[in-house]
N, C-alpha and C positions, 0 to 999 in steps of 0.2 A: 462353221456350219454346225447346227445343232443335231441331236440324234434323229429327229424326225426327218430332216433334210437328208441325212446320211442314209436312212432307210429307203427314202424315195429314190435316191440316186442308185442304190444297190438294186432295188426292185426293177428299175428301168433297165439296167445292164443285164440282170438275170433274164428278164423276158426277151431281150434282144438276143442273148445267147441261145435260148431255147428256140426262138423263131429261126435263127440262122442255121442251127443244127438240123431242124426239121426240113427246111427247104433244100439244104445240101444233100441230105439223105434221100429225100424223095426225087431229087434230080439225078441221082445215080452217081454223084461225085463222092469218092471215098475220102471223106474228111471227118475228123473227130477231134473234139477238144482234148487237150492233154489231160491225163489222169490227175485228179485232185483239184480241179478248178473250183468245185463247189465243196470240197472236203473241208471239214472243220479244223481249225488250228487249235491244238490242245492248249488248255489254259496254262500249262506249265512251260509252254514254248517261250523262248527268249524274245520273240517278235513283239509281244505285248508291251514289255517294259521298254524295249528299244523305241517302238513307235510312240508310246506316251511321252518318252523323253524328247522326241523330236517335236511333238505337238506343243509341249510345254515351252519351247523356244519362241513360239509365235510365228514361225516361218513356214509352217504348213498351211498355205493360204486358205484352203476350203475346210479346214478342221481346227476349230478353236477349243473344242471340249475333248478331254481325255476319254479313252475307252473305259467305260464303267467297270469296276471290279466285278469279276464273275461273268462278264459279257463274252460269249463265245463267238469268234469271228470265223468266217470262211476264208479260204485263200484268196478268193476274188475280192472280198471286202478289204483284206489286209493289203492286197496289191493296189487298190484304189488310193489308199493313204500313202503308200510308198511312192507310187507314181507322182502324186501331188508334190511330195518332198523332192523328188528328182527334178521336177520342173523348176524348182527354186534352189538348186544345189549350192550356188555361189553365196547365198545369204547365210549359210550355216558355218559354224566354226569347223576347223579341220577335223577334230575328233568326231563331230556329228556327221561330217561328210563321209568319213570312213564307215560309220554305222549305216548310212544310207546306201553306200556301195555294197555292203554286205547284205542288206535287205534286198537290194535290187538283184543281186546274184541269186538269192534264195527264191524270189518270186519273179524271175526273169520271164518265164514263159507265160505266167499269168498276166503280167503287164503287157506282153505282146498281144494277147487276146483282147485286153481292154482297149489297146490302140486300134485294133481291127474293128472293134465295135463302134468306136468313136467315128471312124471313117465311114462305116455303114450308116451311122446316125446322120451323117452329113451327106449321105448319098454319093460319097466319093469312091465309087466302085472301081474306077479305072486304076486307082492306086492300090485298092484292096484285093484285086482279082488274083494277084500272084503271091499273096501272103498266106494262103491256106494250102499248106503242103505243096507249094509250087504249082498249083492247079490253075489253068486258065479257064475262065468261065465263058460260056457262049452268051450271046445277047439275051437269049431267053432266060438263062440262068441269072444273069445280071438283073433283069427285070424282076425275077422271083426274089432275089436277095433284097432288092430295094423295097419290094412290097412287104416282105417278111419283117424287115427292120422297122418300117413304118407302122405295120400292124402291131408289132410288139410294143411300140411306144403308146399305142392307142387303147389297147385292151388289157385289162387286169382282171384276175379271177381270184376269189378267196371264198372261204366257207368253212364248214365244220361238219363232223359226224358226232352224234350224241347217243349214248346208251343210258337209259334212266330206269331206275327201279324205285317205285313209291309204295309205301305201306301205310294204311290207316290203323290206328289203335283207338277204338271207340268204346264207350261204356257198355253197350249192349251186344255188339257183334264181335268184339275182340279184334284180333289182328286180321286184316283183310288186305289183299293186294289191290292197290289203286290202279297201277299201270306198270307194265314193263314196256318201255317205249323206245323205238328207234326213230331218230330224226336226222336227216341229212339235208344240208342247205348249201347251195352253190350260188354265189353272187357274182355277176358279171357286170363290169363297167366299161363302156366304150367312150373314149375321149373324143368328142366332136371337135372341139377346139380348146383354146386355153381357158375358156370360161364355162363351157357346157359339157355335160356328160349324160349319156343314156344308160339306164340300168335295167337289167333283167335278172330277177332273183327267183330261182327254182328251188322248191322245197318238197321233201317227202317225209311224212310223219305217219307212223303206224304203231298203234297200241297192240302189243302182242298178247294181251291178257284179258281182253273183254272190257276194258274201261268204257267203251261204248260199242255199239253194234256195227257201226259203219266205218270204223277206222278213223273217221274224221274227228279232230280235236278242236275244230273251229268252224263256224259257218262259212269261212272263206275257202275251206277245203271241200273237194268233192269226195265221193265214196272211195276213191282210190287212195286218199290221204295226201294228194299232191296239191301244191299251190304254185302259181306263177304270178309274180308281181312285176309290173313294168312301170317305170317312172323316169322323169327327166329332172336333173338338177343343174343349176347354173347361177352365175353371179352377174349383176349389172351395176350401173351407176358407180363405176370405179370401185367395184367390189364391195360397196357398202350395202347393197341389196341382194339377198339370196332368194332363189325360188326353187321349190320342189313341187312337182305336179304329176299326178298319176295315182298309182295304187302301190302301197308299200306296207311293210310290217313296222309297227312302232313299239319299240321297247326303249324307254328313256327314263332314267332315274330322275330326270328333271322335267317329266312330262306334265300331264294335266292333273296337277295336284301331287301325285306321287308317281312311282313307276307304273307303267301301263304296258301290258302285253296284248296287243290287239292289231287288227288289220284296218287300214285307213285308206279311203279313196277321196281325193280332193286336192287342195292347194295349201301349201305352207310357204309363208314369206318370213324372212328374218332380216332385220335391219340393224346396222351398227358396224362401223368400221373399226372401232376401238373396243374397249372392254365391255361397255354396256350394250346388251343385245335385247331386241324386241322380236317376239315371234307371234305371228298371226296365222292361225290354222282354221280352215273351214272345210266341211265335207261330211261324209258319212263314215261311221266307225263301228266295228264289231266290238261291243263292250260285254260280250258273253251273257247278254240278258236271257236269250232262249236256252242257253246251256245251264242256267241256274233257276229255271222255273218260270221265266217270263215268256213273252210272245214275240218280241222283236228280234230280228236277225241283225239289224243295224240301227244305230241312232244317229240323228243329225247333230253335229257338234260344231261349235264355234268357240275358239279359245284365244285369249290374249295373254301372253306369258312374257315375263321380264327376267333377265339374268344379269347379275353384276358380281364380278370377283373384286373384292376390296384390295386383295393382295394375293400372294401365292399360297397363303394359309387359310383365307376366309372368302366365302362367296355366299350369295343369297339368290334364291329363285322364288318368284311369287307371281300370282296372276289370278285370272278369273276365266270361267268357261261356262257354257250352257249346253245342255244336251237333252234329247227327248227323255221324258219320264219312263222309268223302267219298272215293270211289275215285279221283277225279281228283287228289287230293292224296296218293296212295299210302297212304291210311289204311285200317287193317283195319276192315271194316264190322261185324265181330262185336263190336267193343269198345263199341258203343253210342254214347255221347256223347264228344266231345273237349273238353277243358277248356283255354281260352286265358286268358292274363293279359298285361297290357300297360300301358304308360305313354307319355304323349305330352306334350311341353312346348313352349311358345311364348314367345319373347322378342322384344320390339320395341326395337331400339336407338335409333331416332329416327324422324323422319317419312319416312325413305327406306328403312331396312333392317329386315327381319324375318327371324328364324331359327326354324325348327321342327325338332324331332327326336323320334324315338320308337323303342321297342323292343317286340317281342312274342315270346311263346313258347307252347308247348303241351305236353300230355302224350300226344300222339298216338302210337299204335302202328302199326308198318308192316304192310302187307298182304303176307305172304310165301306166300300160298296158291296162286299161279300162277307158272309159269316167268318170265313177264314181270315180275311183282311181285318175285319173288326176286332177279332181276337188279338191281332197284333198291334192294335192301336195303343194299347197300354204299355207297349214295350219301350225299352230305353234306346231306341235306334236313332234319336235325334242329337245325341251329344256329339260334339266335334270329334272327328277322327284324329288320331295322333300317332306319331312314329318316331322312334329313336334307334340309332344303330351305332355301335362302337366297334371299330375294326382295329386289329393288331396286325402289323405288317401287311402283306398282300402278295398274292401269287403273280409272278411275272412269267409269261409263256416263253420268254427268251432266256430264262435263268433256271435251269434244272436245280431242284432242291429248294426253291422258294416256296413259301406257304403263307396262308392267311387264316386268321381266326376272327369270326364275327359274332356279335351278340346283338339280337334284335328284339325290340318290343313293338308290337302293333296293336292298335285299337281301331277296328274298322266297322263302325255301325253302318247298317245298310243304307239309311237315308242320306248319309253325308259322305259316302264314298262312291265315286263314279264307276268303279270297276272292282272286280275281285282281283286284288293285286298280289303278286309275289307268293302265290299259292296259299293265301289266307282264305278260309271259307267265308261264306256269307254271314254277315252280322256276328263276327267272331273277334276275339282278341287272343294274342299268343305271345309266348316268349320262345325264341329260337336261338340255338347255338350251332354254328356251322364252322367247318374246317375245309380248306382247299389246299391242294399240294400239286406241284409240277414235278413229275418223276423224270421227264425228258422234255426237250424243246417241243412246244406246241401240243403238249398233252397235259390235260388238266383233270385231276380227280377231285371231286368235291362231295361232301356229305353234310347233312344237317338233321337235327331232331327238333321237332316243334311241339311244345306243350300248349295246346289250344283248347278253347271251349267257347260255346255259344254265349253271347253277351247276356241274354235275358234268362235262359234256362240253365246255364252252367253245364250243358251237355258236353261231355268230353269228345275231342276230335283231334287227338295227337296224330302227327305224321312224321314218318322217317323217309329220307331219300338218300340213295347212293347214285352217283352219276360219273360217267367217264366221258370226256370230250376230247376230240382230236381235231386240231385246226390246221388249215393249209392256206 
């Protein structure tokens, strides 16, 4: 079992425990999980070396990969591995059997709770009813337990809270606060069946410093700063064809040319059962046109994108897209759609170094219908956009003390870039140095400084950011 499968198994059991505890408490039955079920096992504990020794024998059926160095496990996670070894005890050498028995004694009560959850997962309440502190459940309580276990399997919740401080350093105005922002996002997924899921993503974003007057940082938000995105995802044709339909936020480093932070309403299809993937997306998208001086709140977009990983160290992403012309990008609105074409490659040198690079261009026509637009006609906004990023190491939310360092160069001429990406201003190029650090599990601190200027005028537009993020 790889690490992703292990995480899925652990998450399922965790949700079942939470659902079980809630129902028992609300039903008036005095039952409580033994202390320490979710407690972290210290990295210095002997269990890590012992369990990895068992996994190395190849007899722990569901676990073929060792626990990564520095990975902190909960008692429940450790108990899952020990229980798996217990199920295949006779296959181990005598010395390993002694180790398993010691581990079984150490995690005895944690393993008991896992067995109870397994019975609940199978709706075997008749056997489980006497195993929670000797309590006998009523028929009503049995129904509640069964419903809770089923619901825990179907619903998953994740999200984050973000505190952000941005400052501009310009030629004429000096240091100015761009935003002191609070952003909370809660994403809920309901598993309809093995192939289909329904999603509801609720967000709240508030600029605490007057970045804008209505709190809203996107046309998708109302004046309270809240968003609600609902959509459905699923797979068909023996998992070869995927579907996403509804309204969602799209941030994807492999997106329409480069990374895009926008709100999308429409349909996305992806095809490919193996490595090569094809994505077709059509609908309307907020590309920040009216937020940068244009008139449109949304653009009509159709995109065809391809992704292929050559191996574990190399992949390529390329495609084409068309979207409504945008005044904020100096584009002539009478031309209808603008056609973009791009490619983006990624190479992983080793466990520490990653390199990404990309290029994008378009057939956009200039807007020369107004004096202001005519003055821009002689600008250098038609050159292809380009991007390169070098990363050292990388922050891992599950590994306290991990960090990453990135160096970016972006050249984003207005006519050839479909959106203002990654906090690069309109018609600008920049060099950025960023650092991220994980002080504790699921907490990320990141900061960067951007040396930026406008492509045609050279006007300075440096920006500094400090950000703290908390994930759950």
